C-alpha positions as CSV (number, residue, x, y, z in Angstrom):
1,M,-27.7,72.9,-34.0
2,N,-25.6,70.4,-35.8
3,R,-26.1,69.8,-39.5
4,F,-25.0,66.8,-41.4
5,Q,-24.7,66.3,-45.1
6,L,-24.4,62.7,-46.3
7,L,-21.9,62.5,-49.2
8,T,-21.2,59.5,-51.3
9,L,-17.6,59.3,-52.4
10,A,-16.7,57.4,-55.6
11,L,-13.2,56.4,-54.8
12,A,-11.3,54.0,-57.0
13,L,-11.7,51.0,-54.7
14,G,-15.3,51.3,-53.8
15,G,-17.9,53.6,-52.4
16,L,-17.0,55.2,-49.2
17,A,-19.6,57.2,-47.1
18,A,-18.7,60.2,-45.1
19,Q,-20.4,62.7,-43.0
20,S,-19.0,66.2,-43.2
21,Q,-19.6,69.1,-40.8
22,A,-18.8,72.8,-40.9
23,A,-15.9,73.9,-38.7
24,T,-18.0,76.4,-36.8
25,Q,-20.4,73.7,-35.5
26,A,-19.8,71.8,-32.3
27,P,-17.8,68.6,-32.7
28,A,-19.9,65.5,-33.3
29,P,-19.0,61.9,-34.0
30,S,-18.0,61.3,-37.6
31,P,-17.9,57.8,-39.1
32,V,-14.4,56.3,-39.8
33,L,-14.4,55.4,-43.5
34,A,-13.7,51.7,-44.2
35,T,-10.2,50.9,-45.2
36,P,-10.1,50.1,-48.9
37,A,-8.6,46.9,-50.2
38,A,-5.4,48.8,-51.0
39,P,-4.4,52.2,-49.8
40,I,-5.3,55.1,-52.2
41,P,-2.1,56.5,-53.8
42,I,-1.8,60.2,-53.3
43,K,0.3,62.4,-55.6
44,V,0.1,65.8,-53.7
45,V,-1.1,66.8,-50.3
46,V,-2.1,70.4,-50.1
47,V,-1.6,71.6,-46.5
48,T,-3.6,74.6,-45.3
49,M,-3.9,75.8,-41.8
50,F,-7.3,77.4,-41.3
51,E,-10.7,78.0,-42.8
52,I,-13.5,80.4,-41.9
53,G,-16.9,78.7,-41.8
54,A,-17.7,76.2,-44.5
55,D,-15.3,74.7,-47.1
56,S,-17.0,76.8,-49.9
57,G,-19.5,79.5,-50.6
58,D,-18.7,81.9,-47.7
59,Q,-15.9,84.1,-46.5
60,P,-12.7,82.3,-47.6
61,G,-9.8,81.0,-45.5
62,E,-6.8,79.3,-46.8
63,F,-8.6,76.1,-47.8
64,Q,-11.7,77.4,-49.7
65,T,-10.0,78.5,-52.9
66,W,-8.4,75.1,-53.3
67,V,-11.7,73.3,-52.7
68,E,-13.6,75.5,-55.2
69,R,-11.0,76.0,-57.9
70,L,-8.5,73.1,-58.1
71,P,-11.1,71.7,-57.2
72,L,-11.3,69.2,-54.3
73,P,-14.9,68.0,-54.8
74,Q,-15.0,65.0,-52.5
75,T,-15.2,65.1,-48.7
76,I,-13.5,62.4,-46.6
77,A,-14.3,62.0,-42.9
78,F,-11.2,62.7,-40.8
79,P,-12.4,62.4,-37.1
80,Q,-8.8,62.0,-35.8
81,G,-7.8,65.4,-37.3
82,Y,-8.9,69.0,-37.1
83,R,-11.3,69.0,-40.1
84,N,-12.5,66.7,-42.8
85,L,-10.3,66.1,-45.8
86,R,-11.1,67.0,-49.4
87,Y,-10.0,65.0,-52.4
88,N,-9.7,65.1,-56.2
89,P,-9.6,61.5,-57.5
90,E,-8.7,62.5,-61.1
91,Q,-5.6,64.5,-60.0
92,G,-4.8,62.4,-57.0
93,V,-4.6,65.5,-54.8
94,L,-5.7,65.4,-51.1
95,G,-6.4,68.6,-49.1
96,I,-6.1,69.0,-45.3
97,V,-6.6,71.8,-42.8
98,T,-4.3,71.3,-39.9
99,G,-5.6,73.9,-37.5
100,I,-3.5,76.8,-36.2
101,G,-0.2,76.4,-34.3
102,T,2.6,73.8,-34.2
103,A,0.7,71.5,-31.9
104,R,-2.3,71.1,-34.2
105,S,-0.2,71.0,-37.4
106,S,2.1,68.2,-36.1
107,A,-0.9,66.2,-34.7
108,S,-2.9,66.6,-37.9
109,I,-0.1,65.6,-40.2
110,M,0.8,62.6,-38.1
111,A,-2.8,61.5,-38.0
112,L,-3.0,61.7,-41.8
113,G,0.4,60.0,-42.3
114,M,-0.7,57.0,-40.2
115,D,-4.2,56.7,-41.9
116,P,-4.3,53.3,-43.5
117,R,-6.6,54.5,-46.2
118,F,-3.9,56.4,-48.0
119,D,-0.5,55.6,-49.6
120,L,1.5,58.8,-49.0
121,S,5.0,57.2,-49.5
122,K,5.4,59.1,-52.9
123,A,3.3,62.1,-52.1
124,Y,4.6,65.7,-52.3
125,W,3.5,67.9,-49.5
126,L,2.7,71.5,-50.4
127,V,2.1,73.9,-47.5
128,A,0.2,76.9,-48.9
129,G,-0.8,79.6,-46.5
130,I,-0.6,83.2,-45.6
131,A,2.0,84.8,-43.3
132,G,3.4,88.0,-42.0
133,A,6.1,89.5,-44.3
134,N,9.4,90.9,-43.3
135,P,9.5,94.4,-45.0
136,D,13.3,94.1,-45.3
137,T,12.7,91.1,-47.7
138,M,9.3,91.2,-49.4
139,S,6.1,93.1,-50.0
140,A,2.5,92.5,-49.1
141,G,0.8,90.2,-51.6
142,S,4.0,88.5,-52.5
143,A,4.8,84.8,-52.3
144,A,7.9,83.1,-50.8
145,W,9.2,79.6,-51.3
146,A,11.2,78.6,-48.2
147,E,14.3,76.5,-48.0
148,W,14.8,76.9,-44.2
149,L,12.2,76.5,-41.5
150,V,13.2,77.9,-38.1
151,D,11.3,77.5,-34.8
152,G,10.8,80.7,-32.8
153,D,9.4,79.0,-29.7
154,L,12.1,76.5,-28.7
155,S,14.3,78.7,-26.5
156,H,15.0,80.0,-23.0
157,E,13.5,83.4,-22.3
158,I,13.6,86.1,-19.7
159,D,11.4,89.2,-19.6
160,A,12.8,92.1,-21.7
161,R,12.7,94.3,-18.6
162,E,15.2,92.0,-16.9
163,I,17.7,91.4,-19.6
164,P,21.4,92.3,-18.9
165,K,22.7,95.6,-20.3
166,G,23.9,95.0,-23.8
167,W,21.6,92.2,-24.7
168,S,19.4,92.8,-27.7
169,T,16.8,90.2,-26.7
170,G,15.7,88.0,-23.8
171,K,15.4,85.0,-26.1
172,I,18.2,82.5,-25.7
173,P,18.9,79.4,-27.7
174,L,18.2,76.1,-25.8
175,R,21.2,74.8,-23.9
176,S,22.8,78.3,-24.1
177,A,23.4,81.1,-21.6
178,R,23.1,84.2,-23.7
179,P,21.5,85.4,-27.0
180,F,23.0,84.0,-30.2
181,Q,25.7,82.1,-28.3
182,Q,28.3,80.3,-30.4
183,P,28.7,77.6,-31.4
184,V,25.2,77.0,-32.6
185,P,23.9,73.9,-30.7
186,A,24.4,70.8,-32.7
187,D,21.3,69.0,-31.2
188,N,18.7,71.5,-32.2
189,E,15.7,69.5,-31.0
190,G,13.6,70.7,-33.9
191,A,14.8,74.3,-33.9
192,V,15.6,74.3,-37.7
193,Y,14.7,72.2,-40.7
194,H,16.6,72.4,-44.1
195,L,14.2,71.5,-46.9
196,N,15.3,69.9,-50.1
197,P,17.1,72.8,-51.8
198,G,16.7,71.3,-55.3
199,L,13.0,70.9,-54.9
200,S,12.5,74.3,-53.4
201,N,14.4,75.9,-56.2
202,W,12.5,73.9,-58.8
203,A,9.2,75.2,-57.5
204,Y,10.6,78.8,-57.5
205,Q,11.9,78.5,-61.0
206,L,8.6,77.1,-62.2
207,T,6.6,79.9,-60.6
208,K,8.9,82.9,-60.4
209,D,7.2,84.7,-63.3
210,T,3.7,84.2,-62.1
211,P,1.8,87.5,-62.2
212,L,0.3,88.4,-58.8
213,A,-2.6,90.6,-58.0
214,D,-2.0,94.3,-57.2
215,D,-4.4,97.1,-56.5
216,A,-4.7,100.6,-55.1
217,D,-5.0,99.5,-51.5
218,L,-1.7,97.4,-51.8
219,R,0.1,100.3,-53.5
220,Q,-1.0,102.7,-50.7
221,L,0.1,100.2,-48.0
222,R,3.5,99.7,-49.7
223,S,4.1,103.4,-50.1
224,R,4.0,103.9,-46.3
225,Y,7.0,101.7,-45.8
226,T,9.5,104.4,-46.6
227,G,13.1,103.3,-46.1
228,Y,12.2,99.6,-46.9
229,P,12.8,99.1,-50.7
230,A,11.7,95.5,-50.7
231,A,8.4,96.3,-49.0
232,Q,7.6,98.9,-51.7
233,Q,7.9,96.6,-54.6
234,P,4.9,95.2,-56.4
235,P,3.9,91.6,-55.4
236,K,6.1,88.9,-56.8
237,V,7.4,85.4,-56.2
238,I,10.7,85.1,-54.2
239,K,12.8,82.6,-52.3
240,G,12.7,83.4,-48.6
241,D,12.7,81.5,-45.3
242,Q,10.2,81.1,-42.5
243,L,10.1,81.6,-38.8
244,A,7.4,79.5,-37.1
245,G,6.0,80.2,-33.6
246,Q,2.7,80.0,-31.8
247,T,3.0,83.6,-30.6
248,F,1.7,86.2,-33.1
249,W,4.5,88.7,-32.5
250,H,4.8,92.1,-34.1
251,G,7.0,95.2,-34.1
252,K,10.4,96.6,-35.3
253,L,12.4,95.1,-32.4
254,M,10.8,91.7,-32.8
255,N,11.5,91.8,-36.5
256,A,15.1,92.5,-35.8
257,W,15.2,89.5,-33.5
258,A,13.6,87.3,-36.1
259,E,16.2,88.2,-38.7
260,K,19.0,87.4,-36.3
261,W,17.3,84.2,-35.1
262,V,16.9,82.8,-38.6
263,D,20.4,83.8,-39.5
264,Y,21.8,82.2,-36.3
265,W,20.1,78.8,-36.7
266,T,20.9,78.5,-40.5
267,H,24.5,79.5,-40.0
268,G,24.0,82.5,-42.2
269,Q,22.4,80.6,-45.0
270,G,18.8,81.6,-44.4
271,S,17.0,84.9,-44.8
272,F,13.9,85.7,-42.8
273,A,11.0,86.4,-45.1
274,T,7.8,85.1,-43.5
275,S,6.4,84.6,-40.1
276,A,3.9,81.8,-39.5
277,M,2.8,79.4,-36.9
278,E,2.8,75.8,-38.1
279,E,5.7,74.6,-40.4
280,T,8.1,73.3,-37.8
281,G,5.3,71.1,-36.5
282,T,4.5,69.9,-40.0
283,A,8.2,69.2,-40.6
284,Q,8.6,67.3,-37.3
285,A,5.6,65.0,-38.1
286,L,7.0,64.3,-41.6
287,T,10.4,63.6,-40.1
288,F,8.9,60.8,-37.9
289,L,6.6,59.6,-40.8
290,S,9.7,59.4,-43.1
291,K,11.4,57.1,-40.6
292,A,8.4,54.9,-40.7
293,G,8.4,54.8,-44.5
294,R,4.9,56.5,-44.6
295,A,6.0,59.8,-46.1
296,D,9.1,61.5,-47.5
297,L,10.3,64.7,-45.9
298,N,12.4,65.4,-49.0
299,R,9.1,66.0,-50.8
300,L,8.0,68.9,-48.6
301,L,7.4,72.3,-50.2
302,V,6.5,75.4,-48.2
303,L,4.9,78.4,-49.8
304,R,3.8,81.4,-47.7
305,T,2.2,84.6,-49.0
306,A,2.3,88.0,-47.4
307,S,-1.1,89.0,-45.8
308,N,0.5,91.7,-43.7
309,Y,3.8,93.1,-42.5
310,T,5.5,91.9,-39.4
311,M,6.2,95.4,-38.2
312,P,4.4,98.8,-38.6
313,Y,5.4,101.4,-41.1
314,P,7.4,104.4,-39.9
315,G,5.3,106.7,-37.7
316,K,2.8,104.0,-36.5
317,S,3.2,102.2,-33.2
318,A,3.5,98.4,-32.9
319,A,0.4,98.2,-30.7
320,A,-1.7,100.2,-33.1
321,S,-0.4,98.2,-36.1
322,L,-1.0,94.8,-34.4
323,A,-4.5,95.8,-33.3
324,A,-5.5,96.4,-37.0
325,E,-4.4,92.9,-38.1
326,H,-7.0,90.1,-37.5
327,E,-7.8,86.8,-39.2
328,G,-10.0,87.6,-42.2
329,S,-9.1,91.3,-42.3
330,Y,-5.3,91.4,-42.6
331,S,-4.1,94.3,-44.7
332,A,-3.4,92.1,-47.8
333,Y,-5.7,89.2,-46.9
334,L,-7.5,88.5,-50.1
335,P,-4.5,89.1,-52.4
336,S,-2.4,86.8,-50.3
337,L,-5.0,84.0,-50.5
338,E,-5.1,84.5,-54.3
339,A,-1.4,84.4,-54.5
340,A,-1.2,81.1,-52.5
341,F,-3.5,79.4,-54.9
342,K,-2.2,80.9,-58.1
343,V,1.4,80.0,-57.3
344,G,0.8,76.8,-55.4
345,S,-1.6,75.3,-58.0
346,R,1.0,75.6,-60.7
347,V,3.2,73.3,-58.8
348,T,0.4,71.0,-57.8
349,R,-0.9,70.6,-61.4
350,E,2.7,70.1,-62.8
351,L,3.3,67.3,-60.4
352,S,-0.1,65.6,-60.9
353,D,-0.2,66.1,-64.6
354,H,3.2,64.6,-65.2
355,W,3.2,62.0,-62.4
356,D,5.1,59.6,-64.6
357,Q,8.1,62.0,-64.4
358,Y,7.8,62.8,-60.7
359,R,6.6,59.7,-58.9
360,D,9.9,58.0,-58.5
361,Q,12.3,60.9,-59.2
362,L,12.2,64.4,-57.6
363,P,12.2,67.3,-60.0
364,A,15.7,68.4,-61.0
365,D,17.1,71.7,-59.9
366,K,16.8,73.7,-63.1
């Protein structure tokens, strides 16, 4: 059964009516809101990737904490996207759930960017979501600001059982004949994105001392990663780069490939920290929108928090480790959701509260 809740939105340029529906319900027609006399200027877009159930009041996904605590009180119909939008008119912050995977993230961000109801030309885009953590780089419950986004899907591939002797992987860069072939292809076709380093570092400097939640369960999990000093540290904010791919991979050998893949595409400048599924799709959409003058790719920030490790601890098999990791029950699921909001909201509020400083000039690299 479909349930509809009629919400009246008091937006600056007039009342806009929207019907919202829970994500677990079957899709139903949703009214397209009337275009206001002038597009609504947005300061920050908070980009999350999934939600479990309703936007508030039940088991949380990435979106719920932002809706309840930033907060994002108003619902705006978004039938051309994955899920309805949420909005805070006082802070000028818009929230979106893209859906999981690069296909949904690119389609959702493009749909939002082309929506005539919003002026996103000066908006900062903050991706705030959970991820797998490389135990060579960070610990469960930690948060990583990325400067490099690397795509793990754009490649040639042969089955590992058929790779030539001496190859470490069956994954081959596009337009290449062997793994990690030099030189790195100049036309990467979306294989790597270098975010604004000054903006990324500004966000890190602003939040690096943010205290993150720790508990007995996290300490026990960390203690099992013997031989991985970074994985055994208490949760903290770091700078670390992201590998995006629609395959939820796992294991020591895959982790070694991911480290080399990120190093390869960034010419040794990037360091693999988090594994997620969406960012190269988001960055691709913002690249096109920037060309159209509807967004600014230089204002993209990516924050990922560690809900689980990308490989098992010594003594546990990759298959058993992967089987234990599921959406909503990852080994550090709730601490990672809390970290994403706690760290990300500091940046969001700084930008919105001091908009006169950041509207026309990006934050300086401190």
